C-alpha positions as CSV (number, residue, x, y, z in Angstrom):
1,M,-21.4,6.2,22.7
2,I,-21.4,2.8,21.1
3,L,-21.9,-0.1,23.4
4,T,-21.6,-3.9,23.0
5,L,-24.2,-5.7,25.0
6,L,-22.6,-8.4,27.1
7,H,-25.1,-9.7,29.6
8,V,-28.4,-8.9,31.2
9,A,-29.0,-9.9,34.9
10,L,-32.2,-10.8,36.6
11,A,-34.8,-9.8,34.1
12,Q,-33.1,-6.7,32.8
13,D,-32.1,-5.3,36.2
14,L,-28.6,-4.5,35.0
15,G,-27.3,-3.9,31.5
16,F,-23.6,-4.2,30.8
17,G,-21.5,-2.9,27.9
18,V,-17.9,-2.2,26.9
19,T,-16.2,0.1,24.4
20,P,-15.9,-2.4,21.5
21,A,-12.9,-0.9,19.6
22,P,-11.0,1.9,21.4
23,G,-9.1,4.3,19.2
24,P,-5.4,5.1,19.5
25,K,-6.0,7.7,22.2
26,E,-9.2,6.3,23.7
27,N,-9.5,4.4,27.0
28,P,-11.5,1.2,27.0
29,A,-14.4,1.4,29.4
30,F,-17.0,-0.8,31.1
31,F,-20.6,0.5,31.2
32,L,-23.4,-0.4,33.6
33,T,-27.0,0.7,33.3
34,P,-29.7,-0.2,35.9
35,S,-33.3,-0.6,34.8
36,R,-34.5,0.3,38.3
37,N,-33.4,2.9,40.8
38,V,-30.3,1.8,42.7
39,K,-29.5,2.8,46.3
40,T,-25.9,1.6,46.5
41,L,-23.5,0.4,43.8
42,Y,-20.1,-1.2,44.0
43,V,-17.9,-2.2,41.0
44,N,-14.5,-3.9,41.2
45,C,-12.8,-4.5,37.8
46,E,-9.6,-6.6,37.6
47,V,-7.6,-5.4,34.6
48,G,-4.1,-6.7,33.9
49,G,-3.7,-7.8,37.5
50,K,-4.8,-4.5,39.0
51,H,-8.1,-3.6,40.5
52,I,-10.2,-0.5,39.7
53,E,-13.0,0.2,42.2
54,L,-16.0,2.4,42.0
55,E,-18.6,3.1,44.7
56,K,-21.7,5.2,44.2
57,G,-24.8,6.1,46.2
58,S,-28.1,6.4,44.3
59,V,-28.2,5.7,40.6
60,A,-31.4,6.5,38.7
61,A,-32.9,3.9,36.5
62,G,-31.5,4.3,32.9
63,A,-28.5,6.3,34.0
64,Q,-25.1,5.0,32.7
65,V,-22.2,4.4,35.1
66,T,-18.8,4.2,33.5
67,V,-15.5,2.6,34.7
68,K,-12.6,3.5,32.5
69,F,-9.5,1.3,32.1
70,P,-5.9,2.4,31.2
71,H,-5.1,2.4,27.5
72,N,-2.7,-0.6,27.2
73,E,-2.8,-2.4,23.9
74,A,-1.3,-5.5,25.5
75,I,-4.4,-5.9,27.7
76,T,-7.7,-6.5,26.1
77,T,-9.8,-8.3,28.8
78,A,-11.1,-7.6,32.3
79,T,-13.5,-9.1,34.8
80,C,-15.8,-6.8,36.7
81,F,-17.6,-7.7,39.9
82,V,-20.9,-5.7,40.3
83,R,-23.0,-5.5,43.5
84,A,-26.2,-3.3,43.2
85,G,-28.5,-2.6,46.1
86,F,-31.9,-1.5,44.8
87,V,-34.2,0.9,46.6
88,D,-36.8,-1.9,47.1
89,G,-34.2,-3.9,49.0
90,D,-33.2,-6.4,46.3
91,V,-29.4,-7.0,45.9
92,V,-27.8,-8.3,42.7
93,E,-24.3,-9.5,42.4
94,Q,-22.7,-10.4,39.1
95,D,-19.3,-11.3,37.7
96,V,-19.0,-9.8,34.2
97,P,-16.1,-10.8,31.9
98,V,-15.5,-8.2,29.2
99,S,-13.1,-7.9,26.2
100,W,-12.3,-5.4,23.5
101,T,-10.1,-5.0,20.5
102,Y,-8.0,-1.8,20.0
103,Q,-8.5,0.1,16.8
104,V,-5.0,-0.1,15.4
105,P,-4.4,2.3,12.5
106,L,-3.9,0.5,9.2
107,H,-0.7,1.8,7.5
108,V,0.5,1.0,3.9
109,D,4.2,1.1,3.1
110,L,4.7,1.8,-0.6
111,S,8.5,1.9,-0.5
112,H,8.7,-1.5,-2.1
113,A,5.4,-1.6,-3.9
114,E,5.4,-3.6,-7.2
115,A,2.9,-4.4,-9.8
116,D,2.6,-7.8,-11.6
117,L,0.7,-7.4,-14.9
118,E,0.3,-11.2,-15.4
119,K,-1.2,-11.7,-11.9
120,K,-3.0,-8.3,-11.9
121,T,-1.8,-7.5,-8.4
122,V,0.0,-4.7,-6.6
123,S,2.1,-5.9,-3.7
124,V,2.5,-3.6,-0.7
125,Q,3.4,-3.8,3.0
126,V,0.6,-3.3,5.5
127,S,0.7,-2.9,9.3
128,G,-2.3,-5.1,10.0
129,R,-4.8,-7.6,8.7
130,V,-6.7,-6.6,5.5
131,L,-10.2,-8.0,4.8
132,E,-11.2,-6.1,1.7
133,A,-9.9,-3.7,-0.9
134,E,-12.0,-1.1,-2.8
135,V,-10.2,-0.6,-6.1
136,T,-10.9,2.0,-8.8
137,A,-9.1,1.8,-12.1
138,Y,-8.5,5.0,-14.1
139,G,-7.5,5.2,-17.8
140,V,-6.5,8.1,-20.0
141,G,-8.1,11.4,-19.0
142,K,-8.8,9.8,-15.6
143,E,-11.7,7.9,-17.1
144,V,-13.1,5.3,-14.6
145,L,-12.5,1.9,-16.3
146,D,-13.8,-0.2,-13.4
147,K,-14.6,0.0,-9.7
148,R,-15.3,-2.8,-7.3
149,V,-14.8,-4.2,-3.8
150,V,-12.5,-7.2,-3.7
151,P,-12.5,-9.6,-0.6
152,M,-9.0,-10.2,0.9
153,D,-7.5,-12.0,3.9
154,G,-3.9,-11.1,4.5
155,G,-1.4,-9.1,6.5
156,P,0.3,-7.8,8.5
157,G,3.3,-7.9,6.1
158,E,3.2,-8.1,2.3
159,V,-0.2,-8.4,0.7
160,A,-1.0,-8.7,-3.0
161,V,-3.9,-6.4,-3.8
162,P,-5.9,-7.5,-6.9
163,F,-6.5,-4.7,-9.3
164,V,-9.4,-4.4,-11.8
165,G,-9.5,-3.3,-15.4
166,N,-7.4,-4.3,-18.4
167,P,-3.6,-3.9,-17.5
168,N,-3.1,-2.5,-21.0
169,D,-5.5,0.4,-20.3
170,V,-5.1,1.0,-16.6
171,V,-3.0,4.2,-15.9
172,L,-3.8,4.7,-12.2
173,L,-5.2,2.6,-9.4
174,D,-6.9,4.1,-6.4
175,V,-7.1,1.6,-3.5
176,T,-8.7,1.6,-0.1
177,L,-7.8,-1.2,2.2
178,R,-10.1,-2.1,5.1
179,N,-10.3,-4.3,8.2
180,N,-12.6,-4.4,11.2
181,T,-11.0,-1.4,12.9
182,G,-9.7,0.9,10.3
183,Y,-8.8,1.7,6.7
184,S,-6.0,3.1,4.6
185,G,-5.8,4.3,1.0
186,F,-3.1,4.7,-1.6
187,T,-2.7,5.2,-5.3
188,Y,-0.3,3.3,-7.6
189,S,0.3,3.2,-11.3
190,P,1.1,-0.1,-13.1
191,W,1.2,1.8,-16.4
192,F,4.3,1.8,-18.6
193,L,5.1,2.2,-22.3
194,D,8.0,0.9,-24.4
195,I,8.8,3.6,-27.0
196,P,9.6,2.3,-30.5
197,H,12.7,3.9,-32.0
198,D,15.8,3.6,-34.1
199,D,18.8,2.7,-32.1
200,V,21.8,5.1,-31.8
201,L,24.9,3.6,-33.4
202,F,28.0,4.1,-31.2
203,A,31.6,3.7,-32.3
204,S,33.3,0.6,-31.0
205,D,33.8,0.7,-27.2
206,S,32.5,4.3,-27.1
207,D,29.6,6.0,-25.3
208,V,29.9,9.2,-27.3
209,I,26.7,10.1,-29.3
210,A,27.7,11.1,-32.8
211,Q,26.1,14.2,-34.2
212,D,24.6,12.2,-37.2
213,Q,22.8,10.0,-34.7
214,E,21.0,12.7,-32.8
215,W,18.0,12.8,-35.1
216,K,17.0,9.4,-33.7
217,L,16.9,10.8,-30.2
218,T,15.1,13.9,-31.4
219,A,12.3,11.6,-32.8
220,V,12.1,9.8,-29.4
221,L,11.9,13.1,-27.5
222,A,8.9,14.2,-29.6
223,Q,7.1,10.9,-28.7
224,I,7.9,11.5,-25.0
225,Q,6.5,15.0,-25.1
226,D,3.3,13.6,-26.6
227,I,3.1,11.1,-23.8
228,L,3.5,13.8,-21.2
229,V,0.6,15.7,-22.7
230,K,-1.6,12.6,-22.7
231,Y,-0.6,11.1,-19.3
232,G,1.2,13.8,-17.3
233,A,-2.0,15.1,-15.7
234,I,-2.7,11.7,-14.3
235,V,0.7,10.4,-13.1
236,K,4.2,11.7,-12.7
237,V,5.9,10.3,-15.9
238,K,9.4,9.0,-15.5
239,L,11.8,8.0,-18.2
240,F,13.9,4.8,-18.0
241,V,16.8,4.3,-20.4
242,G,18.3,0.8,-20.5
243,G,21.4,-0.2,-22.4
244,C,22.1,-3.7,-23.9
245,T,24.9,-5.4,-25.8
246,D,25.6,-8.5,-27.7
247,T,27.8,-11.3,-26.3
248,V,31.1,-10.4,-27.9
249,G,33.7,-9.6,-25.3
250,D,33.9,-9.7,-21.5
251,G,30.5,-9.7,-19.7
252,G,31.6,-7.3,-17.1
253,H,33.0,-4.9,-19.6
254,N,29.8,-5.1,-21.7
255,R,27.7,-4.3,-18.7
256,D,29.8,-1.2,-17.9
257,L,29.7,-0.1,-21.6
258,S,26.0,-0.5,-21.8
259,E,25.5,1.5,-18.7
260,R,27.7,4.3,-19.9
261,R,25.8,4.4,-23.2
262,A,22.4,4.4,-21.3
263,R,23.7,7.3,-19.2
264,A,24.9,9.2,-22.3
265,I,21.4,8.9,-23.9
266,A,19.7,9.9,-20.6
267,T,21.9,12.9,-20.4
268,W,21.1,13.9,-23.9
269,F,17.4,13.8,-23.2
270,K,17.9,15.9,-20.1
271,G,20.0,18.4,-22.0
272,H,17.4,18.7,-24.9
273,G,14.3,19.6,-23.0
274,Y,13.1,16.6,-21.0
275,G,12.5,17.9,-17.5
276,G,11.0,14.9,-15.8
277,P,12.8,12.3,-13.7
278,I,15.3,10.1,-15.7
279,F,16.7,6.7,-14.7
280,Y,19.3,4.5,-16.5
281,Y,20.7,1.0,-16.2
282,G,23.1,-1.2,-18.1
283,F,21.9,-4.7,-18.8
284,G,25.0,-5.6,-20.8
285,E,24.5,-9.0,-22.4
286,S,21.9,-10.2,-19.8
287,F,18.9,-9.1,-21.7
288,L,19.2,-10.3,-25.3
289,A,16.6,-9.5,-27.9
290,F,17.9,-12.4,-29.9
291,P,19.3,-15.2,-27.7
292,T,22.8,-16.3,-29.0
293,G,25.8,-18.2,-27.7
294,D,28.8,-16.4,-26.2
295,G,30.9,-14.3,-28.6
296,V,28.2,-13.8,-31.2
297,D,28.2,-10.4,-33.0
298,N,24.5,-9.6,-33.3
299,A,23.5,-6.0,-34.2
300,G,20.0,-6.6,-32.9
301,N,21.3,-7.1,-29.4
302,R,23.2,-3.8,-29.4
303,R,20.2,-1.8,-28.5
304,A,18.7,0.6,-26.0
305,L,15.3,0.7,-24.2
306,Y,13.3,3.8,-23.8
307,L,10.5,3.1,-21.2
308,V,8.1,5.6,-19.6
309,G,5.9,5.0,-16.6
310,A,5.1,6.2,-13.2
311,N,7.1,3.4,-11.7
312,P,9.9,1.0,-12.9
313,P,8.6,-1.6,-15.5
314,P,6.4,-4.1,-13.6
315,S,6.7,-7.8,-13.4
316,G,5.1,-9.4,-16.5
317,S,6.1,-6.5,-18.7
318,G,9.0,-8.5,-20.3
319,V,11.7,-6.2,-18.8
320,P,13.8,-7.7,-16.1
321,G,14.0,-6.1,-12.7
322,A,16.8,-3.7,-12.4
323,S,18.4,-1.2,-9.9
324,W,17.6,1.8,-12.0
325,K,19.9,4.8,-11.2
326,P,18.6,8.3,-11.1
327,L,20.4,10.8,-13.4
């Protein structure tokens, strides 16, 4: 049993202690240990406005007497009155204030986790305060690139966990967050790749992939299969297909057209051997490779993006945030 020493009365006659950090199912408790034989003992602890009493006859020197309190995370203090009558006739009375901190489990919510490559952080939601993070960065083949303990002071709520290693090389991060009463771990991948390719040429206002354009997608699929071999054992690889247009025509129509074309390409990959998760999104004219004014016919802006990663493209990657749709 771990005790926290609180007070010593009359030249070590009585030693007092308390459970310093009760766990989720553990009752806090007050401990008393006499250094001499006790004939009578009375303890009265006021906890949350209620009194818990204990009376005992003889207590041998060095024996521990325990008074347990109800588990109530809203109450973390008590005051205990102790009266001990020793066998030699001495009587000691003492008021002992005690306090404790419940050991609240630290939980990490990854549902809105996001990496920022420029800041080298991963933002997650945590249930309590975080004092430090132990971060291990893995590269290709799960080679350890870097490992260190990083001091933090944040939470509950969103915290930005610093990550180590070169963002261009890091495939997976293994993170353990700690505070004074607990810890929690998670893994997250900031890795992504933009696959170079020849763009499929579509007929005007069409999302149909012409047969003479399929060789371009076949070449991309071969690259994706190589990526799966290289990274698939480390992370679950996902494919993200984005469609973009130039600024000719109505913006709403362009967004719809770019999304239909992205979906057509994603469907082609699925139908030709790619078995992993696929997502698509239509950027329309909001993500121009070559900034132009409105109504400008620019072939370089009529393009698609083929991105692979364990998560959507992170901040700092050059790809805008998007509500990617699963195929």
